C-alpha positions as CSV (number, residue, x, y, z in Angstrom):
1,M,-28.4,-193.3,112.8
2,D,-31.0,-190.8,113.5
3,L,-32.2,-190.1,110.2
4,K,-33.8,-186.7,110.5
5,Q,-30.5,-185.1,112.5
6,A,-28.3,-187.3,109.3
7,S,-30.5,-185.8,106.8
8,D,-29.9,-182.0,108.4
9,Q,-26.1,-182.5,108.9
10,L,-25.9,-183.9,105.5
11,E,-27.8,-180.7,104.3
12,Q,-25.5,-178.4,105.9
13,I,-22.2,-179.7,105.1
14,R,-23.3,-179.7,101.3
15,N,-24.2,-176.0,102.0
16,Q,-21.0,-175.3,103.8
17,S,-19.3,-176.8,100.7
18,L,-20.9,-174.8,98.2
19,E,-17.9,-172.0,98.0
20,F,-15.8,-174.9,96.8
21,T,-17.8,-175.3,93.4
22,Y,-16.2,-171.7,92.5
23,M,-12.4,-173.1,92.4
24,G,-11.3,-175.3,89.9
25,S,-12.9,-175.7,86.4
26,V,-15.0,-178.5,84.1
27,A,-13.0,-181.0,82.3
28,S,-13.3,-179.0,78.5
29,Y,-10.8,-181.1,77.2
30,I,-13.9,-183.3,76.7
31,P,-16.2,-180.3,74.8
32,E,-19.7,-182.1,76.2
33,L,-18.2,-181.9,79.8
34,A,-17.6,-178.2,79.3
35,K,-21.0,-177.0,79.2
36,V,-22.1,-178.6,82.2
37,E,-23.1,-175.3,84.8
38,R,-19.7,-175.5,87.2
39,H,-21.6,-174.4,90.3
40,Q,-23.5,-177.3,91.2
41,L,-23.4,-179.8,93.9
42,G,-25.1,-183.1,95.2
43,V,-24.8,-185.7,97.7
44,A,-26.5,-188.9,98.3
45,V,-26.0,-191.6,101.3
46,C,-27.5,-194.9,100.9
47,L,-27.8,-196.8,103.9
48,P,-27.8,-201.2,104.2
49,D,-31.6,-200.9,104.4
50,G,-31.7,-198.8,100.6
51,T,-32.6,-195.7,102.8
52,I,-31.3,-193.0,100.9
53,L,-30.5,-189.3,102.1
54,S,-29.7,-186.7,99.8
55,A,-29.0,-183.0,99.5
56,G,-28.5,-180.4,96.8
57,D,-28.1,-181.5,93.2
58,A,-28.6,-185.6,93.5
59,E,-30.7,-186.5,91.0
60,V,-28.8,-184.1,88.4
61,P,-27.3,-187.0,85.7
62,F,-23.9,-187.0,84.6
63,S,-21.3,-189.3,82.8
64,M,-19.6,-191.9,85.0
65,Q,-16.5,-191.4,83.2
66,S,-13.6,-193.4,85.7
67,I,-16.5,-194.1,88.5
68,S,-17.2,-196.7,85.3
69,K,-13.4,-198.6,85.7
70,I,-14.5,-200.1,89.1
71,F,-17.5,-201.8,87.5
72,S,-15.5,-202.7,84.3
73,L,-13.1,-204.6,86.5
74,I,-15.9,-206.3,88.4
75,V,-16.6,-208.0,85.3
76,A,-13.5,-208.8,84.2
77,L,-12.3,-210.4,87.3
78,C,-16.1,-212.4,87.6
79,Q,-15.2,-213.4,83.6
80,N,-11.6,-214.2,83.6
81,G,-10.3,-214.7,87.3
82,K,-7.8,-212.6,88.9
83,D,-4.6,-214.4,87.8
84,Y,-5.2,-213.5,84.3
85,V,-6.5,-209.9,84.9
86,F,-3.6,-209.2,86.9
87,R,-0.8,-210.6,84.2
88,H,-2.7,-207.9,81.5
89,V,-2.5,-205.0,84.6
90,G,-0.5,-204.4,87.6
91,K,-1.6,-203.6,91.2
92,E,0.4,-200.6,92.5
93,P,-0.3,-196.8,92.4
94,T,1.5,-194.4,90.4
95,G,2.1,-190.9,90.9
96,D,1.9,-190.0,87.3
97,P,-1.4,-188.4,85.8
98,F,-4.4,-191.1,85.4
99,N,-3.9,-190.4,81.4
100,S,0.2,-190.8,81.6
101,I,2.1,-193.0,79.2
102,I,5.3,-192.3,80.6
103,K,5.3,-195.7,83.0
104,L,3.8,-197.7,79.9
105,E,7.0,-196.8,78.2
106,T,10.1,-197.0,81.0
107,T,8.5,-200.5,82.7
108,E,10.2,-203.3,81.4
109,S,6.7,-205.2,81.1
110,H,5.2,-202.5,79.9
111,K,2.1,-203.3,81.9
112,P,-0.4,-200.7,83.2
113,L,0.7,-200.2,86.9
114,N,-3.2,-200.4,87.8
115,P,-6.8,-200.6,86.5
116,M,-7.8,-197.0,87.9
117,I,-5.4,-195.1,85.4
118,N,-6.6,-194.9,81.9
119,A,-4.0,-197.4,80.1
120,G,-5.1,-200.3,82.8
121,A,-8.7,-199.4,82.0
122,I,-8.5,-199.9,78.8
123,A,-6.7,-203.0,78.9
124,V,-9.6,-204.4,81.4
125,A,-11.8,-203.4,78.4
126,G,-9.9,-205.6,76.1
127,M,-10.9,-208.4,78.8
128,I,-14.6,-208.2,79.2
129,R,-16.0,-211.1,76.5
130,G,-19.1,-211.0,74.3
131,A,-19.9,-211.5,70.7
132,N,-19.3,-207.9,69.8
133,V,-19.1,-204.1,71.5
134,D,-22.6,-204.0,72.4
135,E,-23.2,-207.5,74.1
136,R,-20.2,-206.1,76.2
137,L,-21.2,-203.3,77.2
138,D,-24.5,-205.3,78.4
139,A,-22.5,-207.1,80.5
140,V,-21.4,-203.6,82.5
141,L,-25.0,-202.2,82.4
142,A,-26.5,-205.2,83.4
143,L,-24.2,-205.5,86.6
144,M,-25.1,-201.4,87.0
145,R,-28.9,-202.1,86.5
146,K,-29.1,-204.3,89.1
147,M,-27.0,-203.0,91.5
148,T,-28.9,-199.8,91.5
149,G,-32.1,-201.6,90.9
150,N,-32.6,-198.7,88.3
151,P,-33.4,-200.8,84.6
152,H,-32.8,-197.1,82.8
153,L,-29.4,-196.8,83.7
154,S,-27.9,-196.1,79.5
155,I,-25.3,-194.3,77.7
156,N,-25.1,-190.4,76.9
157,Q,-24.9,-190.2,73.1
158,A,-23.7,-186.9,73.4
159,V,-20.8,-187.2,75.7
160,Y,-20.2,-191.2,74.1
161,C,-19.9,-189.3,70.4
162,S,-17.9,-185.8,72.2
163,E,-15.3,-188.3,74.2
164,K,-14.7,-190.3,71.1
165,K,-14.1,-187.6,69.0
166,T,-11.2,-185.8,71.3
167,A,-9.7,-189.3,72.4
168,D,-6.4,-189.3,70.9
169,R,-4.1,-189.7,73.7
170,N,-6.6,-192.6,74.7
171,R,-5.9,-194.3,71.5
172,A,-2.3,-194.0,71.6
173,L,-2.1,-195.7,74.9
174,A,-4.4,-198.5,73.2
175,W,-2.1,-199.0,70.2
176,F,0.6,-198.9,72.6
177,L,-0.7,-201.7,74.9
178,K,-1.2,-203.7,71.5
179,D,1.8,-203.4,70.5
180,S,3.5,-204.7,73.8
181,G,0.8,-207.8,73.7
182,I,-1.1,-206.4,76.8
183,L,-4.4,-205.9,74.5
184,E,-5.3,-208.7,73.1
185,T,-8.4,-207.6,71.5
186,D,-9.1,-205.2,68.4
187,V,-8.2,-201.5,69.4
188,E,-11.0,-199.6,67.8
189,E,-13.7,-202.4,69.6
190,T,-12.0,-202.0,72.8
191,L,-11.5,-198.2,72.9
192,D,-15.3,-198.0,71.6
193,L,-16.3,-199.9,74.4
194,Y,-14.3,-198.1,77.0
195,F,-15.9,-194.8,76.1
196,R,-19.4,-196.0,76.2
197,H,-18.6,-197.3,79.9
198,C,-17.3,-193.7,80.4
199,S,-20.5,-192.3,79.1
200,I,-23.2,-194.0,81.4
201,E,-25.3,-191.7,82.9
202,V,-26.0,-191.8,86.5
203,T,-26.9,-189.6,89.6
204,A,-25.3,-188.8,92.7
205,K,-28.4,-191.4,94.1
206,D,-27.5,-194.1,91.6
207,V,-23.7,-193.8,93.0
208,A,-24.4,-193.8,96.1
209,T,-26.6,-197.0,95.7
210,L,-23.6,-198.7,93.9
211,G,-21.2,-197.8,96.4
212,M,-23.9,-199.1,99.1
213,V,-23.2,-202.6,97.4
214,L,-19.7,-202.6,97.7
215,A,-19.7,-201.3,101.2
216,A,-21.6,-204.6,102.0
217,D,-19.0,-206.4,100.1
218,G,-21.6,-207.5,96.7
219,I,-24.9,-208.1,98.5
220,L,-28.0,-206.2,97.4
221,V,-29.4,-203.8,99.3
222,N,-32.9,-205.0,100.3
223,T,-32.8,-208.6,98.8
224,G,-29.6,-209.7,100.1
225,E,-28.9,-211.2,97.1
226,R,-24.8,-211.8,96.2
227,V,-24.0,-210.5,93.0
228,I,-20.3,-209.7,93.2
229,P,-18.1,-212.3,95.0
230,E,-16.6,-210.9,98.4
231,E,-13.0,-211.3,96.8
232,V,-14.0,-209.5,93.9
233,A,-15.4,-206.4,96.0
234,R,-12.6,-206.3,98.7
235,I,-10.1,-206.0,95.3
236,C,-12.2,-203.3,94.2
237,K,-12.2,-201.1,97.5
238,T,-8.8,-201.8,97.7
239,F,-8.0,-200.2,94.5
240,M,-10.3,-197.1,95.6
241,V,-8.0,-196.6,98.4
242,T,-5.0,-197.0,96.5
243,C,-5.6,-195.2,93.1
244,G,-9.2,-194.2,93.3
245,M,-8.4,-190.6,93.2
246,Y,-5.9,-190.6,90.5
247,N,-2.5,-189.2,92.2
248,A,-4.0,-187.6,94.6
249,S,-5.3,-190.8,96.5
250,G,-2.7,-190.8,99.1
251,E,-4.0,-187.4,100.2
252,F,-7.9,-188.5,100.1
253,A,-7.0,-191.3,102.2
254,I,-5.3,-189.1,105.1
255,D,-7.6,-186.3,104.9
256,V,-11.1,-188.5,104.3
257,G,-10.1,-192.4,104.7
258,I,-12.3,-193.8,103.3
259,P,-12.6,-195.9,99.8
260,A,-13.5,-193.9,96.5
261,K,-13.0,-193.5,92.9
262,S,-13.7,-190.1,91.2
263,G,-14.5,-189.3,87.5
264,V,-13.6,-186.1,85.3
265,A,-17.4,-185.3,84.9
266,G,-17.4,-184.5,88.7
267,G,-18.8,-187.4,90.4
268,I,-17.3,-189.3,93.2
269,M,-18.2,-192.7,94.7
270,A,-17.3,-193.5,98.4
271,T,-18.2,-196.7,99.9
272,V,-18.0,-196.9,104.0
273,P,-17.7,-200.8,105.1
274,Q,-20.7,-202.1,106.1
275,R,-22.4,-198.7,106.8
276,M,-23.3,-196.8,103.6
277,G,-22.4,-195.8,100.1
278,I,-22.1,-191.9,98.9
279,G,-22.4,-190.6,95.5
280,V,-21.3,-186.8,95.2
281,F,-21.5,-184.8,92.1
282,G,-19.8,-181.6,92.1
283,P,-18.5,-180.7,88.1
284,S,-15.6,-178.3,88.9
285,L,-12.4,-180.1,89.4
286,D,-8.9,-179.5,90.6
287,E,-5.9,-180.0,88.6
288,K,-5.5,-183.6,89.0
289,G,-9.1,-184.0,87.9
290,N,-10.9,-185.0,91.0
291,S,-14.2,-182.4,92.2
292,V,-13.1,-179.7,94.4
293,A,-16.2,-179.1,96.6
294,G,-16.9,-182.9,96.4
295,V,-13.6,-183.9,98.1
296,K,-14.3,-181.0,100.5
297,L,-17.7,-182.5,101.0
298,L,-16.9,-186.1,101.8
299,E,-13.8,-184.9,104.2
300,L,-16.4,-182.8,106.4
301,L,-18.6,-185.7,106.4
302,S,-16.2,-188.2,107.2
303,K,-15.3,-185.9,110.2
304,E,-18.8,-185.4,111.1
305,W,-19.8,-189.1,111.3
306,K,-16.4,-190.5,112.0
307,L,-16.4,-192.6,108.9
308,G,-12.8,-193.1,108.3
309,I,-11.5,-196.7,108.0
310,F,-7.9,-196.1,109.2
């Protein structure tokens, strides 16, 4: 790849996508996210040798929100094994919103359909081991710090407090899971862990590096050290394709064609196997909770660089 040409193309595509920041709205149901300037748009691309190309607001910090579900799942799988994890959470996509309770009530097992919806991610958080919430959080943070090479990754306390105060739907999901025997740990501690995961603060550059490690099947850029088992990386990338963009995952797979996971703070992590990780930040969301400009940017970039895996 000609880095100068690629950098110019990235800048051009980011600028083409800027007009889409005027569509949609920020996630106002979490008050702290409602304060974010909606017209921001940043993108970063991490290559296998660790080179990072970026354009726009790629160093603006934002909370991971649902992107963190990938890393909670990695820790849960590594600690417990896939048989245990998938006894408590399913592997199937859903056409319902990410915070829906409908399928929990109507399926016989009451098992969340997948780990990328809120109910599934809460169940996964309940599987992460540790003596207390801090220790369980550290298991996820330590993995992410190693993957990014950024020892300063931490929680945005304002987002965490805002999320915790306005989480009635997530509390309902968690108590339903507890009543159904899916969640085996303390409800309030597990929810607290889940809120903290969602509040981990990153930049598009951090997210691109995380995506590159997944693109390399769990191997760190530069050092070649394996930090995620290959099978776990494969499972996560598969979930990103089938469930990563909420109930717009099928549309995204057709239009963009690469594994991706979004969050309602406007972040998207995408991974192109063996080629690159991509981080996008654009806080104005569509009705399904995905960054409007971020999705458009990834669509244009995928076409320009022929990134689609299908």
